[in-house]
C-alpha positions in Angstrom: 0.0 0.0 0.0 1.4 3.4 -1.0 2.3 5.6 2.0 0.3 8.9 2.3 1.7 12.1 0.9 2.6 14.7 3.4 1.5 18.0 1.8 2.7 21.4 3.0 -0.5 23.2 1.9 -3.3 23.0 -0.7 -4.7 25.3 -3.3 -7.6 25.1 -5.7 -6.3 24.0 -9.1 -7.2 26.4 -11.9 -8.3 29.2 -9.6 -6.4 32.3 -8.5 -4.8 31.9 -5.1 -1.8 33.2 -3.2 -0.4 29.7 -2.7 -0.7 28.9 -6.4 1.2 32.1 -7.1 3.8 31.0 -4.6 4.2 27.6 -6.3 4.7 29.4 -9.7 7.3 31.7 -8.1 9.1 28.7 -6.6 9.2 27.0 -10.0 10.6 30.1 -11.6 13.5 30.1 -9.2 12.5 33.0 -7.0 14.7 32.8 -3.8 12.0 34.4 -1.6 9.5 31.9 -2.7 11.9 29.1 -1.8 12.2 30.5 1.7 8.4 30.7 2.1 7.9 27.2 0.8 10.6 25.7 3.0 8.8 27.3 6.0 5.5 25.7 4.8 7.1 22.3 4.4 8.8 22.4 7.8 5.5 23.3 9.4 3.9 20.3 7.7 6.6 18.0 8.9 6.3 19.4 12.4 2.5 18.8 12.2 2.5 15.4 10.4 5.8 13.8 11.0 7.6 15.3 14.0 9.8 12.2 14.5 11.0 12.5 10.9 11.7 16.2 11.3 14.1 15.4 14.2 15.5 12.2 12.7 19.1 11.5 11.8 20.2 9.7 8.7 17.4 11.1 6.5 18.1 11.5 2.8 16.0 14.1 0.9 15.7 13.3 -2.8 14.0 15.2 -5.6 11.2 13.7 -7.7 11.9 13.1 -11.4 10.3 15.4 -13.9 7.9 14.2 -16.6 10.5 14.3 -19.3 13.4 11.9 -19.4 16.4 13.2 -17.6 14.7 16.1 -15.8 13.7 16.9 -12.2 10.2 17.9 -11.2 9.9 21.7 -11.1 11.6 23.0 -8.0 11.9 19.6 -6.2 15.7 19.7 -6.5 16.3 23.0 -4.7 13.6 22.2 -2.2 15.2 18.8 -1.3 18.7 20.5 -1.1 17.3 23.2 1.3 15.7 20.6 3.5 19.0 18.8 3.7 20.8 22.0 4.4 18.4 23.3 7.1 17.8 20.0 9.0 20.6 18.5 11.1 21.0 14.9 10.3 19.5 15.2 6.8 21.5 14.9 3.6 20.6 15.5 -0.1 20.6 12.5 -2.4 19.7 11.5 -6.0 16.1 10.5 -6.5 14.5 8.4 -9.3 15.4 9.2 -12.8 13.0 9.4 -15.7 14.1 7.0 -18.5 11.2 7.7 -20.8 8.8 10.7 -21.1 5.6 10.5 -19.1 2.5 12.8 -19.6 2.4 15.9 -17.5 -0.3 16.1 -14.9 -1.8 19.2 -16.7 -2.1 17.2 -20.0 -3.1 13.8 -18.7 -6.4 12.3 -18.0 -6.7 9.6 -15.3 -3.2 8.5 -14.3 -1.8 5.0 -14.3 0.9 4.8 -11.6 1.8 1.2 -12.5 2.4 2.2 -16.1 4.3 5.3 -15.2 6.5 3.3 -12.8 8.0 1.7 -15.9 9.4 5.1 -16.9 11.3 5.5 -13.6 14.6 4.0 -12.4 16.1 4.3 -8.9 19.8 4.3 -8.3 21.4 3.4 -5.0 20.4 5.6 -2.1 23.0 5.2 0.6 22.3 4.8 4.3 19.5 3.0 6.2 17.4 5.9 7.3 14.2 7.3 5.8 14.3 8.6 2.2 12.1 11.6 1.7 11.0 11.9 -1.9 10.3 15.6 -2.5 8.0 17.1 -5.1 6.9 20.7 -5.5 3.2 20.3 -6.6 1.1 17.2 -6.8 -2.5 16.8 -8.0 -3.5 13.2 -7.6 -0.2 11.9 -6.2 0.0 9.4 -9.0 3.6 10.4 -10.0 4.8 9.9 -6.4 3.0 6.6 -6.3 4.7 5.6 -9.5 8.1 6.4 -8.0 7.2 4.4 -4.9 6.2 1.5 -7.1 9.4 1.7 -9.1 11.6 1.6 -6.0 13.2 -1.7 -5.1 11.6 -3.3 -2.0 14.5 -2.4 0.3 14.1 1.3 -0.7 10.3 1.3 -0.8 10.2 0.4 2.9 12.2 3.6 3.6 10.3 6.0 1.4 8.3 9.0 2.8 6.4 11.0 0.2 6.4 14.8 0.6 4.9 17.5 -1.6 5.2 21.3 -0.9 1.7 21.8 -2.4 -1.4 19.8 -3.3 -3.4 21.2 -6.2 -7.1 20.3 -5.4 -9.5 19.6 -8.2 
């Protein structure tokens, strides 16, 4: 069973909202947006996973983008900042996209099992939790696909984290 996704905050998809604007600014590389989003994510971790927030040996890894060889939006800088800001956390390399997958904006119902075939995990060192970081999720299907693509020994360590959930 796929673990739940820890989401920092939610905004309505396709409607104007300050959080949606913040997500866009984060994706554009805005440093102030990154600071604001890190605060949102840290608050979510404190609320939903306080033991993880204080844990040692945690590896934060970015989610793959929908195109082969890319990272998802601002997931890389966000994973790096969590590793920088949290004692005992390190940054690592997440799953890689080996074949293009449909973007959430363009796709109909998602097939996590089919999408899992487009992802490959390398070795993630250590034995502690591995936090798979994404910037914005809609259904969580892409994170589920990454979880499904992970080898069993890694799947047992995975925690799914998204800065934002786009509702609707």
